[in-house]
BALOBA-1460 file (C-alpha; in Angstrom, 3 decimals):
// residues 83
<rec num="1" residu="m" x="-4.548" y="27.747" z="17.725"/>
<rec num="2" residu="n" x="-4.129" y="27.587" z="21.494"/>
<rec num="3" residu="n" x="-4.417" y="23.946" z="22.453"/>
<rec num="4" residu="s" x="-2.569" y="22.476" z="25.427"/>
<rec num="5" residu="y" x="-2.568" y="19.046" z="23.746"/>
<rec num="6" residu="l" x="-1.020" y="20.162" z="20.459"/>
<rec num="7" residu="e" x="2.488" y="21.500" z="19.905"/>
<rec num="8" residu="i" x="3.649" y="22.604" z="16.453"/>
<rec num="9" residu="l" x="7.253" y="23.651" z="15.912"/>
<rec num="10" residu="p" x="7.605" y="27.313" z="14.851"/>
<rec num="11" residu="e" x="9.301" y="26.332" z="11.568"/>
<rec num="12" residu="i" x="6.267" y="24.259" z="10.611"/>
<rec num="13" residu="k" x="3.795" y="26.949" z="11.662"/>
<rec num="14" residu="q" x="5.691" y="29.447" z="9.516"/>
<rec num="15" residu="a" x="5.736" y="27.109" z="6.514"/>
<rec num="16" residu="l" x="1.990" y="26.510" z="6.783"/>
<rec num="17" residu="t" x="1.298" y="30.227" z="7.185"/>
<rec num="18" residu="h" x="3.287" y="31.011" z="4.033"/>
<rec num="19" residu="g" x="1.835" y="28.165" z="1.961"/>
<rec num="20" residu="k" x="5.071" y="26.197" z="1.792"/>
<rec num="21" residu="p" x="4.893" y="22.414" z="1.459"/>
<rec num="22" residu="v" x="5.058" y="20.375" z="4.649"/>
<rec num="23" residu="v" x="5.562" y="16.601" z="4.647"/>
<rec num="24" residu="a" x="4.277" y="14.633" z="7.638"/>
<rec num="25" residu="l" x="6.531" y="11.759" z="8.691"/>
<rec num="26" residu="e" x="5.393" y="9.138" z="11.169"/>
<rec num="27" residu="s" x="7.573" y="8.356" z="14.169"/>
<rec num="28" residu="t" x="7.174" y="4.563" z="14.409"/>
<rec num="29" residu="i" x="10.478" y="3.957" z="12.623"/>
<rec num="30" residu="i" x="12.187" y="5.914" z="15.418"/>
<rec num="31" residu="s" x="10.420" y="4.363" z="18.396"/>
<rec num="32" residu="h" x="9.736" y="0.779" z="17.273"/>
<rec num="33" residu="g" x="10.963" y="0.137" z="13.751"/>
<rec num="34" residu="m" x="14.744" y="0.176" z="14.016"/>
<rec num="35" residu="p" x="17.431" y="-0.190" z="16.691"/>
<rec num="36" residu="y" x="19.353" y="2.789" z="18.077"/>
<rec num="37" residu="p" x="21.360" y="4.556" z="16.624"/>
<rec num="38" residu="e" x="20.194" y="3.526" z="13.129"/>
<rec num="39" residu="n" x="16.698" y="4.807" z="13.929"/>
<rec num="40" residu="i" x="17.771" y="8.379" z="14.629"/>
<rec num="41" residu="k" x="20.211" y="8.353" z="11.694"/>
<rec num="42" residu="t" x="17.442" y="7.231" z="9.335"/>
<rec num="43" residu="a" x="15.008" y="9.829" z="10.697"/>
<rec num="44" residu="k" x="17.548" y="12.599" z="10.077"/>
<rec num="45" residu="e" x="18.262" y="11.279" z="6.574"/>
<rec num="46" residu="l" x="14.536" y="11.363" z="5.772"/>
<rec num="47" residu="d" x="14.344" y="14.944" z="7.058"/>
<rec num="48" residu="g" x="17.223" y="15.830" z="4.748"/>
<rec num="49" residu="i" x="15.546" y="14.247" z="1.721"/>
<rec num="50" residu="v" x="12.345" y="16.193" z="2.384"/>
<rec num="51" residu="r" x="14.318" y="19.458" z="2.706"/>
<rec num="52" residu="e" x="16.340" y="18.740" z="-0.471"/>
<rec num="53" residu="n" x="13.036" y="18.534" z="-2.314"/>
<rec num="54" residu="g" x="11.807" y="21.915" z="-1.095"/>
<rec num="55" residu="a" x="9.494" y="20.921" z="1.748"/>
<rec num="56" residu="v" x="9.588" y="21.152" z="5.528"/>
<rec num="57" residu="p" x="9.622" y="17.807" z="7.377"/>
<rec num="58" residu="a" x="7.135" y="17.386" z="10.222"/>
<rec num="59" residu="t" x="7.650" y="14.182" z="12.163"/>
<rec num="60" residu="i" x="4.519" y="13.417" z="14.172"/>
<rec num="61" residu="a" x="4.553" y="11.855" z="17.655"/>
<rec num="62" residu="i" x="2.700" y="11.823" z="20.942"/>
<rec num="63" residu="l" x="5.053" y="12.700" z="23.801"/>
<rec num="64" residu="n" x="4.054" y="13.324" z="27.396"/>
<rec num="65" residu="g" x="0.382" y="13.482" z="26.428"/>
<rec num="66" residu="k" x="0.910" y="16.050" z="23.662"/>
<rec num="67" residu="m" x="0.510" y="15.636" z="19.926"/>
<rec num="68" residu="k" x="3.731" y="17.023" z="18.485"/>
<rec num="69" residu="v" x="4.028" y="18.162" z="14.896"/>
<rec num="70" residu="g" x="7.742" y="18.416" z="14.298"/>
<rec num="71" residu="l" x="10.274" y="17.107" z="16.774"/>
<rec num="72" residu="s" x="13.269" y="18.762" z="18.381"/>
<rec num="73" residu="d" x="16.600" y="16.942" z="18.564"/>
<rec num="74" residu="s" x="15.879" y="16.084" z="22.205"/>
<rec num="75" residu="d" x="12.445" y="14.696" z="21.229"/>
<rec num="76" residu="l" x="14.089" y="12.506" z="18.571"/>
<rec num="77" residu="e" x="16.692" y="11.283" z="21.041"/>
<rec num="78" residu="f" x="13.992" y="10.479" z="23.614"/>
<rec num="79" residu="l" x="11.953" y="8.473" z="21.095"/>
<rec num="80" residu="a" x="15.034" y="6.733" z="19.725"/>
<rec num="81" residu="t" x="16.301" y="5.541" z="23.099"/>
<rec num="82" residu="s" x="13.146" y="4.960" z="25.165"/>
<rec num="83" residu="k" x="12.015" y="1.417" z="25.802"/>
């Protein structure tokens, strides 16, 4: 899919292509639900739990006008610290 408003991390694309389970995680806990740095710590813990159970985590967010499926470390940091 070539869509300038949608960005999917390669790891997630690969998992979907190969029929592996992907778990969508919402990003509100990072941006509004908890204070920094607990928010980013919790997000990473949730990612770890998903991975431990054999799935690929895909945190969903809208950043800079793009729907992002899966977030990089810099995306997480941006969401966690932006006001």
